[in-house]
C-alpha positions in Angstrom: 27.8 -31.6 -1.2 28.0 -31.8 2.6 28.7 -35.5 2.4 31.6 -34.8 0.1 32.9 -32.2 2.6 32.4 -34.8 5.4 34.4 -37.5 3.5 37.2 -35.1 2.7 37.3 -34.1 6.4 37.4 -37.8 7.4 40.3 -38.5 5.0 42.3 -35.5 6.4 41.6 -36.5 10.0 43.0 -40.0 9.3 46.4 -38.7 8.2 49.4 -39.3 10.3 50.5 -36.2 12.4 54.1 -36.3 11.0 53.8 -35.9 7.2 57.5 -35.7 6.8 57.8 -39.4 7.5 55.3 -40.2 4.7 56.5 -41.3 1.2 56.9 -38.2 -1.1 54.5 -39.6 -3.7 51.8 -40.1 -1.0 52.6 -36.7 0.4 51.7 -35.1 -2.9 48.3 -36.9 -2.8 47.7 -35.6 0.7 48.6 -32.0 -0.4 46.0 -32.5 -3.3 43.3 -33.6 -0.8 44.0 -30.7 1.5 43.8 -28.3 -1.5 40.5 -29.8 -2.6 39.1 -29.5 0.9 40.1 -25.8 1.1 38.5 -25.1 -2.3 35.3 -26.9 -1.4 35.0 -25.0 1.8 35.7 -21.7 -0.1 32.9 -22.6 -2.6 30.5 -23.4 0.1 31.2 -20.1 1.9 30.8 -18.1 -1.3 27.3 -19.6 -1.5 26.5 -18.7 2.1 27.2 -22.1 3.7 29.3 -21.9 6.8 30.4 -24.6 9.2 29.1 -24.4 12.8 32.0 -24.3 15.2 31.0 -26.6 18.0 34.0 -27.8 20.0 34.3 -26.0 23.4 30.9 -24.3 22.9 27.9 -24.8 25.3 25.5 -27.3 23.9 22.8 -25.5 21.9 19.8 -27.6 20.7 19.2 -25.2 17.9 22.6 -26.0 16.3 23.7 -29.3 17.9 22.3 -32.9 18.1 23.7 -34.7 21.1 24.8 -38.2 20.2 26.3 -39.1 23.6 27.4 -37.8 26.9 31.0 -38.1 28.1 32.3 -37.9 31.7 34.7 -35.0 31.7 35.0 -33.1 35.0 37.7 -30.8 33.4 35.0 -28.8 31.5 31.6 -27.4 32.5 28.7 -29.8 32.1 26.9 -29.2 28.8 30.1 -28.3 26.9 30.6 -29.9 23.4 33.7 -32.0 23.7 33.6 -34.0 20.5 32.2 -33.4 17.0 31.3 -36.5 15.0 29.7 -34.7 12.1 30.0 -30.9 11.6 26.9 -28.8 11.3 26.3 -26.1 8.7 24.4 -22.9 8.4 23.2 -21.4 5.1 22.5 -17.6 5.2 22.5 -17.8 9.0 19.9 -20.6 9.1 20.5 -24.2 10.1 21.2 -26.4 7.2 22.4 -29.4 9.2 22.9 -29.8 13.0 26.3 -30.8 14.2 26.3 -34.3 15.8 28.3 -33.9 19.0 29.3 -35.5 22.3 28.5 -33.4 25.4 30.4 -33.3 28.7 28.7 -34.3 31.9 30.0 -34.4 35.5 31.9 -31.1 35.4 30.8 -27.9 37.1 27.5 -26.5 36.0 27.7 -24.6 32.7 26.1 -21.3 31.9 23.0 -20.8 29.7 22.8 -23.4 27.0 21.0 -21.3 24.3 23.8 -19.3 22.6 24.6 -19.1 18.9 27.8 -21.0 18.0 30.9 -19.2 16.9 31.2 -19.0 13.2 34.7 -17.5 13.0 36.0 -19.7 10.2 
């Protein structure tokens, strides 16, 4: 099921920012994909599966898998700056780690072992 959620997320992230310029028939398809994504996320949450919010959080090896480091002096070192694949928790336990890019080169970050925000 997570791969279905991933693919819907990829489809939505590939959409143009200005949906008003899109053909009305295609816009209806986009609205359908958005509704399907919302419903899937709702069903997952009803069964105790929640997405790990990673962006802007300190890297936490208990919830994140670092795929690469990115030079970004504007954020503290060790901050998650990009999420390639979202992570998920089930009943508070890790189901799948988020695959992320972590900043390096900025000011030193705080402690790295903190639970991610799950306000979703």
